[in-house]
C-alpha positions, 0 to 999 in steps of 0.5 A, a space after each residue: 500500500 505504501 508503494 501505491 501511495 507513493 508512486 515515485 518510490 517504485 521508480 526510484 527503486 527501479 533506477 537504483 536496481 538498474 544502477 546496481 546491476 549495470 555497475 555489477 556487470 561493469 565491475 565484473 567485466 573489469 575484474 575478469 579482464 584484469 585478473 585474466 590477462 594478468 594471470 595469462 602474462 605471469 604464468 605463460 612467460 616468466 620475465 621482468 617485462 611481462 611481470 611489470 606489464 601484468 602488474 600494470 594491468 592488474 593495478 589499472 583494473 583495480 583502480 577502474 573497479 574502485 572508480 566504478 564503485 565510486 560512480 555508482 554511489 556518487 550521490 553520497 559524495 566524492 571520494 578523495 584520491 588517496 582513499 581510492 588509491 589505497 583501495 586499489 593498492 590493497 586489491 592489487 596486493 591481494 591478488 599478487 599475494 594470492 598467486 605467490 602463496 599458491 605457487 609457493 605451497 603448490 597444489 590444492 594446499 597452495 590454492 586453499 591457503 592463497 584463497 584464504 589470504 585473498 579473502 581476508 585482503 578482499 574484505 579489507 579492500 571492501 571495508 576501505 571502499 565502504 569507509 571512503 564512499 559511505 563514511 556516514 554508515 558505520 560497519 558495526 552490525 552483523 548485517 553490515 559485516 556480512 555485506 562485506 564478507 560474503 562478496 569477498 568470499 565469493 570473489 575468493 572462491 572465483 579466484 580458486 576456481 580459475 586457478 584450479 582450472 589452470 593447474 589441476 584440471 587438464 581436459 579438453 572437449 572437442 565436438 565432431 566436425 561441423 561441415 558447412 558449404 565452404 568450411 568445417 568448424 570444430 568446437 573446442 572447450 578447455 578447462 581454463 575457459 570454464 574456469 574463466 566463466 566460473 570466475 566471472 560468475 562468482 565475481 558477478 554474484 559478489 559485485 551484485 551483492 555489494 552494490 545492492 547492499 550500498 545502493 538499495 540497502 
């Protein structure tokens, strides 16, 4: 009945959800591309040049992802540049330590410990973002903490899925040849491709949840 009495409420709610969904899709695309290209560079070719290039891509992706969050909640005020850079640096550091620990320990154990560290640093990064863009909303209740822990856990699980598809799963599905008038096509699906899709799926769930908790609490 309250919605009927206030017809503008439905429009505001729809706009908020549209903004949240668009921001979540944009952040997911940025994170998937940045992390994917970074992993491809550092795992395929071990050199100083590729390491620096991968680090640059990862940091730029982190900075853009943080900026998307800022644009989505801009009605709450502009965030100072130091806080924005700090959030991007923590996010970049989290991915780097994740891969370092995973490679140091190796196998399932390495992925598990690396993912745990990544989850902790992602939570810290989300806390920094929330404090920077929503300083008037203290993080004290169980609900507000869950709104940070759940997206961090989902992103960490997505990272574990991607790394497991690269290191632990070695299979390829090839379709029978599909003949057309001028050519023949063979479809090939690798575990890594499914790992990227899985990462994007978990990233979208994480970003959709965190934007929803801020834009439409």
